[in-house]
N, C-alpha and C positions, 0 to 999 in steps of 0.2 A: 625528650618529646618527639614521641613516636608519628614516622610519620607514615607507615601501613595501617591499616585495619586489622584485627587480630584473627586467626582463622577458628571457628568454634570446634571441635570434637564431643558434639552429645553424645560420648562413649562414659564421658566424664558428667559425673554431675550426679547431687542427692537420689535416695532411690536404692530400693536392693538390686535389682534390676543395673545399676552402675558402677562404675571404677570410684570413689569418693575418696579414694584417699592414695598420696604416689610418697615413696621413701625414698631418696638420693643418699647413694651413698659417693661420703668423701673425707679425705683424709685431713685430718687437724691440721698436716700443714702444708693446705691444694687448698686455701682461699682463695684463689686463681680461680681455679677449675669451677671452684662453687660458686664463684659470681659469671662466670661463663653460662653453665647450666642454668642458671636461675633466671638469667637474662631467655638464654633458648626458649624455658617453659614460657615464658613473658611474653612467649608469641601467638596463644592459642589459649582460649577463654572453654569452661564448661559452658552442657550444655543450660544452665543459670546464669549467664557470657558472665561469671565471672572467672580471671583468669588461674592459671591451671601454678603457678605459686602458691596461690592460697590455700588452697590444699598439700602442699609440698613438706614434705619436715626431712629436714637431713639429722640423718643418721652417719655417728664419727665411725668411718671405718675400721676397723683392727687394724694396727701396724704391723709388718712385718720387722723396723727396727726395733718394733721391742724384746727380749725375748724370753719374758714375760709370758707374752700374749701371745705367743704362737709358742707356748711351751705346750708337754705332754695337755693333751685333754680329751675327752670323753668324747665330747662329739664332733673329735676328728679324727679318722685312722689315716693318719699320712702313709701311711707303705699300701702301696697299691700295686699289680700286676700288667705285664705286657699283655697278657691275655683282656685286661679290664680298655685297653687303648684301644686294643684291634677291634675291640664290637662295636667300640664308634664308627674308631676308619679301619676295618679290612687294609692290610696291606699283606703283600708276601711277600715283598723284600722283609719286613719285620719278623713278619712269622716265620722264615727261613733263617732267618739270624738269632734267635730269641723265644727258649720253648716261653711259650706263654703261663708257668708260672714265676719267671724269673721277675722278682721281688723291685721297686722305682719307691725312691724314695721324694717327697713332696720337697717341695721346696722354701723354706718358710715363708714367702709370698702367694705359693697357691694357698697352704693353710688359713694365710692372711684373709688371704678374699672369702674363703670357704665360714671364714669364723664371723666374716662378716658380713656372707648374708644369712648364716644363720640365728643371730640375732636380729635382723629386720626380719623374720620366721615368725621369732620367740614374739616381738610384737604384733606383727601381724595379727598372729593366733591369740591374744587378750586381745584386741583392740576392735573397735564396734564395729566396723566396716568390712564389706559382704567378699567387696573385690580394692586391690591395692594394687600400684602399678613399683615396682621392683627399675630402677633404673637406676645403674654406674653412672660416675664424671663428666664421661671421658662421650660423649653421645651428641647424637642433632637429630629432630623430624626428618627423615627425607622428602622429596618436592611431593605436593601428595598426599602426604602424611595422617594426616587431618580427615579426610574423606577414607581415603585406604582403609584406617584404624576404625569408623566411624561403621561404618560399613559391615567389617567384616565382624563389627562385637556385634552388631544386630542379627550377624548368624549366628557366633558363638551361640547367643540368647538363642536360637532357639532352636539349634539342635544339642539342650541341653539334656539331658538326662535328669531320668529321676533323684540322684543323689544333689541338682542344680550346683552342675556344672554353669563354666566352662572356671574345672581351678585351677587351670595354666596355662594360661595362652601368651605362646613368643613374637614378641615387634618386632623383637630383634638376636636376630643368628648368622652364623657361616655354615653353614652345607656341606661336612664331613668331607674336605675330597671329594663332592659330587657321586659321591658314593650311599647316600644318606635314604632310608627306606621310608617309606610314607602311606598312607592311606587316603583318596581321598576325599575330601568332606561336601570339595563344592567350587567353582573357582575363587574363591576364596583361602578356604581355608582348606589344611589338608592337617593329617590325623596323624605325629611321626611315631615310628617304630622303633629306630636309634640312629644317631648322624647327624646331633649337632652340639657347637660347639660355642661355644659363651652364654653367660647370662646380664647381657649389657642391657636387655630391656623388659618384661613380660610379667603379667597382671598373674596374680596369686590371690587364690581365693583364702576366705577364715578355713574353712575345711582346707584347704592343697595345701596350707604353712601347717593348720595340726597332720598332717599323714608326712608332710615331709618327716615332721619333729619323731612321729612316731619310728617310722626307718634309721632314724643316726643310732650310728658316727654314721656321717659321710667318710667313705672311704678315695682317697684321690682326689685327683679336681673337682670342685663342686660340678663344673660343667660339665666332665666327662660323668660323674654319679647322675648328674638327674636323670639319666641316658636311659639310668632299668627302672629307674619308677612311671614314664612315661605311658606303658599297660593300667597300673595303681590306682594314677590322679590323674586318667581321663584328661595328656596334655591335646591342647590341638596349639597352632602354629599357624600365623598367617604365610597367605602363597606367595610373595613379596615381600623384607624384613620394611618395615617403616620405618624404622630407628636406627641410626645405620652408628657406628665407633668414629668418632674423628681422628683423620689421618696428621693433624695438626698438636697433636700429644702426643707426650717422650709418655713411654712406659716403662714401669722400674717394675715390669713383671719379670720372673723368671720361673722357665719353665720344664721341671722336672723329665719331661721323656725325650726332650731333644736332645742329648747326649745321647740316647736311644735309634734314634728316627740316624742321626749324620751317621750310626756308623753302622747302621742299614743300607746307608746312601740316601733315607730321602728327603734330607736338605743340604744343602750347598751353606759356604757358609754367608752366606746375603741372609743366610736364616739366624745365625748365630752371632756371638757375641762381636764389637767394635772394643777397636784399642778406646781404653781409660782418656776417661781431660785429663792431660795433667790441670791438678790444680795451682792455681796462683794465686799464692795463699802471702808473700809478705816475706823473710827471712823466717826461720825458723831455728832456734837454740835451744835444743834439750838435752833436761841429765836423768839419767833413770836410776837405777838403787845397784848398778850393776852383778845384778843376783844371776844366776848361771841357767838365765833366760833373760834373754831381749827381747821384751813383745810391746815396749813404749817403741821402740826402731818399727817390728815389723807393723805394727799400727801403724806410723802417718806413712810410712810401705803403702800400706794397703788402702789409704787414701786419698792415693795419688802426688806422692812426693819419694822424688827424689834424694835417697836419704844417706849420709856416710857417718860409719861408729869409728871411733877414736877406744884404741884398745884401753888407755892408760897408761900415764909411766912416760909417752912424747911428749917432748920442747911445749910449751908453751905457745899459743898463734899469736902472732902478731898483727894488728890490723889490718895491713896489704893481705897476710896468704889467708884472715878472712876473706877479706873478699871476692879473692880470689877461688874459695871454696865454694860461695857461694855462688859462683858464674857457673856453675856446673849442677851443684848441689842443690836443695831445696831448703830441707835441713841437716845442721851438721849435730848430733850429738855423743854428749860425754866427753867435748873437744876443752881445755885447757885454756884457760885466755887470759895473754897481760893483762892487767890495768887499765890501758892505755885500748884494748880491743873490746877489754867488756864496756867499757865506758862508751865508744864508738858504739856499740852493738842498741845500748840500752837509747843512745843519739837517734838511731834511727824510728821515721814514725813508721815507718811499715817493718818491724823486726818483733816477733813474737815468743815467747820466751816458756816454754815447758818443764817442766819438775815433778818426778816422779814422787811418788809423801814419801820415801825413805830415796832418794837425794844425797847427794852427802852435803851435797853444793847450798838444797834449798835452803837451812837457815843464812846462810852470807847472800844469798842473791837477794831474799827479801829484807834483806836490812838495807842494802843497797840502791834497787829498785827504788827512784822517784816515784812520786805518785803519777797514777795514772801509766804506772805500763801495764803493757799487756800481756797478762801470764794467765799460765793457770796450773794448778797441781794438780796429777791425777791421781786418785786411787785405788782403794781394792775391788772393789764394784765391780762388774763387770759395762752392765749399762750408765753407771759413774761413768768411767771412767772415758769411754764414747763420748758420752753425753760432754765434759766437760772441755777435751777434746777439741770435736767441731762443733762447739758454740766461742772457743778463744780464736776459731780458722776460720770460721763463717762456713762451714761445711755441712752436710747431710751425711749424719751416722750412718755408717754400712748397712748392711742388712747383719753377715757373718759376724759373732760376739766377737769380743778386745780379744787379741791371741795372746795366751804363752806365749808365743816368738820360738826361732830356733835359740838353737843350747849357744854358747859364746863363740864356743871352741872354734862351730862354726864356722865367723869368722863371715857373715851371711854380707853385713853389707858396712865391713873393711873396705880401703882402695885398695888394692894388691898388686897395682897398673908396676910396669917399673919404667921410667921415668926415664928416657934418655936414650932407652936399652932396646933397638926396636927392628935390627939389619937382621933382613932376610934372610932362613937359613940358603946356605949356599944351590942347596939341588932344588931348591924350593923355590915359587916363587907364587903372590897373592894375587885374591881378584877379587871385587868389596860388590856385594849384590845389595837391591835397596833393602833399607833397614827397617823396624819399624816405629814408630814414635812414638809406646808408648813412654810410661814416664822412669820404667826401668831400664832404658838403659839409654844409656850417654848423648849427649845433644851432638849434632851437628859441628858448632861448638868446638867440643872436645877434642876435631878433628885424627880422632880413632884412627890405629891402622894394627894389622894384622902383630904381634906381638911374636919375638922367637926367646924369650930369656929362661934360659933353659930351671929346671925347679931348682932348690934348693938341693936335695937330697938325690939320686939316680931313679930312673924307674921303681917304683918296690918293684914290681912281678923279679925281679933280679934277687931278693932280698929271703923272697917271700917261698916258704917248702912249696913242691906241686902236689902232696895230700892236699893240698887247703883248695884246688884246682876245680869249680864244680861242676861238668861237663854239662850243659844246658835240654842239648838233647833228651834226656833222658827227664832232666825236669819242666818241658812244655808241655804246650798238647796248642796244636792248628787253630788259627781264626779265624772265626766265620762270622761274613758281613765286608762292610767295607768301609768307607771315609768319606767326604763329601769331597776333594780333589783328586779321586783316583775314578776311573775307567772300568776294571775290571771289578770284580765280585772273587771274595776269600772264599776258596775250597778246598778241606781235605786231602778231596780227590786230584789239584793241582801241587801233590804235596807228594818226594818220597825219599824214602829213609835208607839208609844201606853202609856199611861199613864207616860210621863215625862222622857219613856224609850224609848231608840236605840236599836234595833242591827243591826250586821252588819255580816252574811254567808258568807262561803266562801267556792262551793262548786263547781261536776268534770262537775255541764253547764258552759260549754267556750263559749268565745265571742270575738267573733274578733282576730282570731288569737290564740288567748292564752286558755291552756287548763282548766284552773278556774275560774269561776268568783265570785265577791266578794264586797260587798258593803264600800262607801268611802262620808264624810261628810266636807266640809269650809263654816270656818264664811263668812258673805257675807262683810264684814266688817274687816278691819284692827284696829290691836292695836298697838301700845307703849305702851308697861307695863303693868300688870295688875297681879292678881292670876289670874289662870286657875283649872279649878275642878270637879270633878265629878269620885259617885265610876262607880267602873268597876271590871266587872267580866270575865278578857279574857281568851278565847281561848285557851284549849291546844292541843299538838298535835308535830311533829316537822315538820319543817317548814312553822310553821304555827306564825303570826309576829301580834301584838294588837299597833296598835301606836294613842297617845294624843302627841300632839306635837305642836311648832309652825314653822312655816316656809316662806321664802320671797326666791324671786330670781333678781337679778340685783340691784345689791350684793347679793351672796348667802349668809344667816342666816339662824339659827336653832337653837332650843333647844326643846331637845326630850324625853318624857318616853315614855319606851316601856314595852315591855312581846312576848320576843321567849320561844314559844309556847313549844319547846325540853328540858327546866326547869323553867316552872312558879315558882320557889322555887322566880326566880331573879328580877330584876327590874333595864331595861338597857336605863341609864341616857347618856349625849348626846351634846357635840355644836358645835356649824361650826359655824366660824367667817371668814368677806372676808369684805376688808376696802372699799371705797368709799361713796357720795353721794346717794337717792334712782339713780335706771340707770345703775346706776358705771357698766361692763362686767366681774364685779367679781366675778368667780362661782367656785372655785376653789377646790380643795380638795374630798373625799369621806369615810375615815373613822370622819373625827372632831377630837373628844378630849374626845372615851367613858370611860366608866367601867362602871363596872356589881356592884348591892347592890346586899344584903345576910337579903331578907324580916322574917324570921322563919316561915313560913308563907306557905300554898298554896296559891297564888290570885284568880288559878282558881278554889279552888272549894267556896267562895264564893265575896261576895261583900265589898269593903270593899275602901275607900274617899281618891284618889289620888288627889293631885298640884303639879303644876309649880307654883313657888311668880318669876317672872321679875319684874327688877328693875335694874335703877340706876345702874350700877357697881354690881349688886348682882344676884344671882337666885339659887332659893333654890325647893328642891323636897323632899315634903312629903307627908308623908301615914296617916294615920286617926288623921293627927291635930299633930303627927310628923317630925321635919326636918329630914330626913338622909341623904342629902349630898347638898351640896351649895356651888358655883363657886364663888368670887371677880376676877373683868381685873385682865388677867394676870395668872388664874387660870384654865390651861395653858394659856385660851385665853382669849382677851379681850368680853368685854358683846355684843351683839347683839344693835345696839343701832338704829335700823332702822322700823319703825310696821312693824307687820306681821301678817299673818292671820291663827288660831287655825283649826285644823284638827285635828278627829276620824279616821283610819281604819282599814281594818285586809286583811291583802295580807300573798301569800306563798310568802315564798324567791328563789330569783334566786342561790344566795351563803348557800351552805351545811358546810359552815365554821359556818356560823351567825345561821343561827334555825335547820340543819340535814336534811335528806332528805324529803318530805311531802311521809305521805302514807295516799293513799286510805281509808284505814276502820274507820281511824277522822275525813275522811266530811261521809256528809257537816255538818258542825266547827262556831261556831262563838262565837263573841264578842258581852259585855254589856254592857253599856254605864247609868248610870241612873242622872237624873238632872244633866248632864255637859251645866257649868254657866263663865263666865266672870266678875271679878268687875274689873273696870277698878286705 
């Protein structure tokens, strides 16, 4: 029963000069949002005292998780330019970092949003209503909205031209960083020139919808593209938004421009993704087809599970051994089980079983499994593979396509740890930093400590011919820009080359909104495995970080060797892992799995030879030819398995916890790299 009377919005109602229809865009899998939106609309009535819900029609949104729905279409061009972003929201930092013609590819979510609005435009253009309100399902009406919308609509009707507008009226928007250009119409309305983000709530005329459809394809995110249509569609906007986006609605949207804004130092970690939540799906046993690639294991990992894969040929697991593995891992793949262990697993109420359609165990399992056993068989069609798997585990289907997976020889999800052999090297000691809590790092209960187990063979560099070594000075380029954690802007002006070495200098000659300027190099090519080394003399001084590392995005993976300037007697090593094929939007975590290594000398006093050796299932860090740290798979993360670029840089840390507070008297500071090279 309603306790408060509904507010009247006279802009809504019947007649040629009223908003007579509302279209609400809502995903089929978001019924709670639909219910909440209808409840919000039920607070208001039309000029004729009808509830707004009575003139509302739900439009099924395009789902980004349906790969077919966001595939290539004539309605949307997914490639846009940095210059398009700059048109809406100018920023000298982005302009200095990227050429205006730099191409950006829309995310599947952005394509889905654009297509959803286009479908509404088609409905408006072919419908009887002269004016329609288009709403997304995460909005609410601001305090005083009824009065503001009514007065502004009447003002808009008075100002309409001979074409019968207003053809587009923003009731909801965000000013692009306060840079929006506008022409004032009255105290209630303005005419936007450019600079409005979001399409959460806007009124569109039938003629306006036709004009938008004629202007297609939509190039880039639809709210950005709309800025290029303002003049031709005679757009207007309320002086102050009357419809706002809810702050308590989780957004699954992913913005394609974010990596470019981060590179330019415009956004920070708070603007980016947070660590994915580890899924609680019970205990999973899975068996794959054991092909060249491990797609099923990678898919389970992309769902937020810790996945352990067996090679085959190992001894059958007992019930006790399986219970111990399930204490650390969510999913065990391709394990051979004793009859007792399999029977016990089948008896577990929360156990789930997954079989590839070509798994050798499939037929035997289906014969043995009692009625009511929770299992699924995944087939070969991408969306159906996700659907079967996610329905069994009661989790949402990812946006990314079902993965092909890493090659089996890479052993990404094998357990490579050497248990019981963790004595430290005689001349090194280890200090752990806080680690990420992502599902691709072992939990604290594993009691992980740095491993000192030597590899099975001596470092491969000893067996390789020096003719295979590639000089990175001749195959690299200067990096322009920055990243969120740095107070310095990277510029070629801070790089000096000469006689096989490169000097990176950090100074107070700030640039592009950053107080400091420094240098960075990146390899021109990607590398999959190899030995990366250089003679390094890092910069000393609080707040400074010298980096020698491998990195990639989509999915984010990284292998670090860094010197923190407030204590250059230590080496900081780190690994970041995210699962997926090349292009997967998995980029979570900000601490990785770092630890400090005491060197026994001050690295800033003289040159020493440092190396990262990266092989399938194995990483070693060495100093002057001696291994000082190494990681195997699940030690405590999987080993990165996709091509990465090699980087050298010197930067000023925003985090005082990492490197202390920078002091002007230590500047300018210089890091020197001699003969940086890679042996594939």
